[in-house]
C-alpha positions in Angstrom: 112.6 122.0 171.6 114.7 125.1 170.6 112.7 126.8 167.9 113.8 128.6 164.7 113.6 132.0 166.4 116.1 130.8 169.0 118.8 129.8 166.5 121.9 132.0 166.5 124.8 129.6 166.3 124.9 126.6 164.0 127.3 123.7 164.5 128.6 121.7 161.5 130.3 118.4 162.1 132.7 117.8 159.2 134.8 120.3 157.2 135.0 118.4 153.9 133.3 119.4 150.7 129.8 119.3 152.1 130.6 120.4 155.7 132.5 123.5 154.6 129.9 124.3 152.0 127.1 124.1 154.7 129.2 126.2 157.0 129.6 128.8 154.3 125.8 128.8 153.6 124.9 129.3 157.3 127.5 132.0 157.8 126.4 133.8 154.6 122.9 133.8 156.0 124.2 135.6 159.1 124.6 132.8 161.6 127.7 132.2 163.7 129.1 128.8 162.8 131.3 126.3 164.7 132.8 123.9 162.1 134.4 120.8 163.7 136.6 118.1 162.2 139.0 115.6 163.7 142.4 117.1 162.6 143.7 120.7 162.2 144.7 120.2 158.5 141.1 119.2 157.7 139.8 122.4 159.3 142.4 124.4 157.3 141.3 122.7 154.1 137.7 123.5 154.9 138.5 127.2 155.3 140.5 127.1 152.0 137.4 125.8 150.3 135.2 128.5 151.9 137.5 131.3 150.9 138.0 130.0 147.4 134.2 129.7 147.0 133.6 133.2 148.3 136.2 134.6 146.0 134.1 133.4 143.1 131.1 135.2 144.5 133.2 138.4 144.8 134.5 138.0 141.2 130.9 137.8 140.0 130.0 140.9 142.1 127.5 138.8 144.1 129.3 139.7 147.3 131.7 142.5 148.2 135.2 141.7 149.6 134.1 143.0 153.0 131.0 140.8 153.0 133.1 137.7 152.1 135.5 138.5 154.9 132.6 138.8 157.3 131.3 135.4 156.3 134.7 133.8 157.1 134.9 135.7 160.4 131.6 134.1 161.4 133.1 130.6 161.1 135.1 129.1 164.0 137.1 126.0 163.3 137.7 123.4 166.0 138.8 119.8 166.5 137.0 119.6 169.9 133.4 118.4 169.8 132.8 120.1 173.2 133.1 123.4 171.4 129.6 122.7 169.9 128.1 122.7 173.3 126.6 126.2 172.9 125.2 125.6 169.4 121.5 126.1 168.8 121.2 123.6 165.9 123.7 121.1 164.7 124.2 119.6 161.2 126.4 116.5 160.7 128.2 116.2 157.4 130.7 113.4 158.1 131.6 110.4 155.9 128.6 108.4 154.6 129.0 105.5 157.1 126.3 104.4 159.5 128.7 103.4 162.3 130.6 106.7 162.1 127.3 108.7 162.1 125.9 106.9 165.0 129.0 107.4 167.0 128.9 111.2 166.2 125.2 111.4 167.1 125.8 109.6 170.4 128.6 112.1 171.2 126.5 115.1 170.2 123.6 113.8 172.3 125.9 114.0 175.3 127.4 117.4 174.3 124.7 119.8 173.3 121.6 120.9 175.2 118.7 118.5 175.3 116.4 120.8 173.3 118.8 121.2 170.3 117.9 119.6 167.0 120.5 117.3 165.5 120.4 117.1 161.6 122.2 114.8 159.3 123.3 115.5 155.7 123.2 111.9 154.8 122.2 111.2 151.2 121.0 107.6 151.6 121.3 106.3 155.2 118.3 105.9 157.5 117.5 108.9 159.7 115.6 106.6 162.1 118.7 104.4 162.5 121.0 107.3 163.0 118.5 108.8 165.5 118.5 105.5 167.5 122.0 106.3 168.8 120.5 109.3 170.7 118.1 109.8 173.6 116.3 112.4 171.4 115.1 110.6 168.3 112.2 113.1 168.0 114.8 115.9 167.5 116.7 114.2 164.7 116.0 115.1 161.1 117.7 114.8 157.7 118.9 117.9 155.9 120.3 116.7 152.6 122.1 119.6 150.9 122.9 119.3 147.2 126.5 119.6 146.1 127.9 122.3 145.9 125.9 123.5 148.9 126.6 127.3 148.3 125.3 127.1 144.8 122.5 124.6 144.7 119.1 125.9 145.7 117.5 122.6 146.6 117.5 121.0 150.0 115.9 117.6 150.8 114.3 117.4 154.2 114.0 113.8 155.4 111.5 112.8 158.2 112.5 109.9 160.4 110.1 107.6 162.1 110.1 109.6 165.3 110.9 113.1 164.0 108.6 115.6 165.6 106.4 117.9 163.5 107.8 121.0 165.1 111.3 119.9 164.2 110.3 119.5 160.6 108.7 123.0 160.7 111.8 124.5 162.3 114.1 122.9 159.8 112.1 124.1 156.9 112.3 127.6 158.3 116.0 127.4 158.8 116.6 126.0 155.3 114.6 128.8 153.8 116.6 131.3 155.8 119.7 129.8 154.3 118.2 130.7 150.9 117.2 127.1 150.0 114.0 125.7 148.6 112.9 122.5 150.4 111.0 119.3 149.6 110.1 116.5 152.1 111.0 112.9 151.8 110.0 109.9 154.0 112.8 107.9 155.6 113.1 105.3 152.8 116.4 104.3 151.0 117.8 107.1 148.8 114.9 109.5 149.6 113.9 111.4 146.5 117.1 112.5 144.8 119.5 109.5 145.1 116.8 106.9 144.7 116.2 108.2 141.2 119.6 109.7 140.4 121.9 106.8 141.2 120.3 104.4 138.7 120.6 107.1 136.0 124.3 107.6 136.8 125.0 103.9 137.0 123.3 103.1 133.7 125.2 105.9 132.0 128.5 104.4 133.3 127.4 100.9 132.1 126.4 102.1 128.7 129.7 103.9 128.3 131.6 100.8 129.5 129.7 98.7 127.0 130.7 101.0 124.1 127.3 102.5 123.4 129.0 105.9 123.0 132.1 107.8 123.9 132.1 109.5 127.3 131.7 112.9 125.6 128.8 111.7 123.4 127.2 109.9 126.4 127.1 113.2 128.4 126.3 115.4 125.4 123.4 113.2 124.3 121.8 113.2 127.8 122.4 116.9 128.3 120.8 117.8 124.9 118.2 115.0 125.0 116.9 115.6 128.6 117.8 119.3 129.2 120.0 118.6 132.2 123.2 120.6 132.9 125.5 117.6 133.3 125.5 114.2 131.8 125.9 111.1 134.1 129.7 110.7 133.8 130.4 114.4 134.3 128.0 114.5 137.3 129.5 111.4 138.8 132.9 113.1 138.7 131.4 116.2 140.2 129.8 114.3 143.1 132.8 112.1 143.7 133.0 108.5 142.4 133.5 107.2 145.9 130.4 108.9 147.1 128.4 107.5 144.1 129.7 104.0 144.9 128.8 104.3 148.6 125.3 105.5 147.7 124.9 102.7 145.2 126.1 100.0 147.5 123.7 101.2 150.3 120.7 101.3 147.8 121.7 97.9 146.4 121.7 96.4 149.9 118.3 97.9 150.6 116.5 97.7 147.3 118.1 95.0 145.2 119.9 94.5 141.9 118.5 97.5 140.1 120.9 99.6 142.2 123.9 97.3 141.8 127.0 99.6 141.1 128.7 99.1 137.8 132.1 97.4 137.7 133.8 100.4 136.0 132.7 102.6 138.9 134.3 100.2 141.4 137.5 99.9 139.4 138.0 103.7 139.2 137.4 104.1 143.0 139.9 101.3 143.7 142.4 103.1 141.4 141.9 106.3 143.5 140.4 108.2 140.5 137.5 109.8 142.3 136.6 112.7 140.0 137.2 116.4 140.4 138.5 116.2 143.9 141.5 114.0 142.9 142.0 115.6 139.4 140.9 112.5 137.5 137.7 110.4 137.2 136.0 109.8 133.9 137.6 113.1 132.8 140.8 114.9 133.8 140.8 118.2 135.7 143.5 120.8 136.4 
């Protein structure tokens, strides 16, 4: 296995909100990054997100303009998976769909060297099942970044059935070099965060839909009553209502009715109101 001390170039599969955020985190930590997506406009959008995020760090004087430029310069965009062939560690951050992830991991298995760790940013799907698409299940691990990846300190490391101990150690070390604080979870549905978080969000949505309180009072009450930075409706908008629905449906299938997604969440997703990323969810955004 390629160890932590051998990692110079990190591959990121996916240039969306999470993928571009992970690419920014790795490049900020000094790694060269190859960020891959399936179409050039998606790569361009990923770079736009990185540059917009870095500009906020510059405004807050947490980075200089030259340092922000250097971060961008360390990221290479591509639509060709073969360009990840020389990467020393690869993190997949594609859509939360098992078939898609297994296809990507099978392709990565054929593309990168046999000693390279393949990590997935999945928030709910089985690491073991994803790993079964490869000939290196012992080198597959979950690295669940919190959203937004450049701002959130926490990172959930998920251990699959066949994940090797040295892969876990290497991944902890890499995450810490990214400036993250890690915790471990076994490969069970939802891991730590979403197993507990999704029922909280879903019950907030149900309570709002049933008229327990206005959306503002629902969020304000939970912020003040539990000392969290966002209430359930605001947080759902921030995560993406489609992401919340996908996670809830996966957990519902695995763990039963206590994870059943609320009707109002489904209705909003069907309407295309997905939260901040579309400008409208439970709230409206500029």
